[in-house]
N, C-alpha and C positions, 0 to 999 in steps of 0.2 A: 422764268424768262431769263434769257442770257443778258450779259452786261451790255450788249449792243442793241438791246430792245427788241430782239426777235424771239419768237417762241415756236416750238415744234407743234404743228397741228396736223392731225390725220383724221380721216373720216372713213366710215364704212356704211354702205347702203344696206340697211337692215330689211327693207321691204320695197318692192316695186310691183304695183298692181295696175294692170290695164283696166280702163273704165270705158264701157261702151254706152252709147246713147245719152251722153251728158254734154252735148254741145261741143264747145272748144276743148273741154277737158278730156285728155286721152289716157292719163295715168296719174297715180298718186304714189309718192315715195316717202319713206322714213329714212333718216340719215342720222347716224351717231357721229358727232364731232368731238374729237379728243383734243383738248387744249392742255397739253403737258400734264395729263393725268386726270383732268376734270372733264368728264364726259357729259355732253349735252345731246339730248335726243330731240331732233327736229322732225315733227310729223306734219304731213300735209303739203310737202313739196309738190308742186303741180307741174305736169308736163302737158302743155297746151298746143293747139294749132293756132298759129299767129301769122297772118298774112301769107297763108299757103305753105308755111314751114312749121317745124316743130321747135318749140322754145320751152325753157324751164323758168319757173318763177317761184319765189318764196311763198310760204303760207301767208294768207292775208286775212284781215278782219275788217268789218265795217266800222268806221268812226261813228260813234253814237251821235255826235253833234252835226256832222255834215253828210253822213251816209256814204262818203267816199271810201273806196277800198284802200286800205293801208297795209304796208308790209308788217308782218308779225316778227320777222327776223331780217336783219340787214347784215350781210357778211362782206368781208373784204373781197374785192374783185377776183383775186387769184383763187380764193377758196370757192367762191360762187361758180367760177368758170370750170374748176376741176370737178365739182359736184355735178354740174350740168353735163360735162363731157362724159363722166362715168355713167350717169343715168341714160344718156343717149346711146352709149356703147352697149349697155345692158339691153335696151330696147331693140337694138339692131340684132343682137344675138337671139332674142326671143322670136318665136314664130308669131306672126300676127299681121294685122292689116296696115301698119304704118310703113309706107315705102321708105326704103333706106336712103335714096337721094334727098328726101325731104328733111332728114334729120340734120339739125345744126346745133352746135354747142354754144348756147347763149348763156352768159353768166346770169345767175338768178336775179341780180339787181337790175340788169339792163332793161327789163320790162316794167319795173316798178313805177317810174315816173309816168310812162305812157298809160299804165294800168290805172294809176291814181287819177290822171287827167281824164281818162275815158270813163272812169266810174266803173 
């Protein structure tokens, strides 16, 4: 980390698989996040249909006490938006059934509060 408290963070989408017949779930992705040499693999990033558009959300798990869906990873807004944007660009370049006008770049965390509230 630099003296001003910033760090260089890069990411690489290591996998993106379209999923058919799984309700709102349209694709799953794996992303390697490099935090100044420390690489973290995030698996299970979800591309979902949300209110008629495509959105991206972090991997989730069920809270054993409440049964509510909780985020497994919480990223800074800028990083979440960049990852979502790249996933959506990759989906646009792939042949498939997701219409291009429906793709939106939604930061991964933007849907978490709504997802948790909706269960």
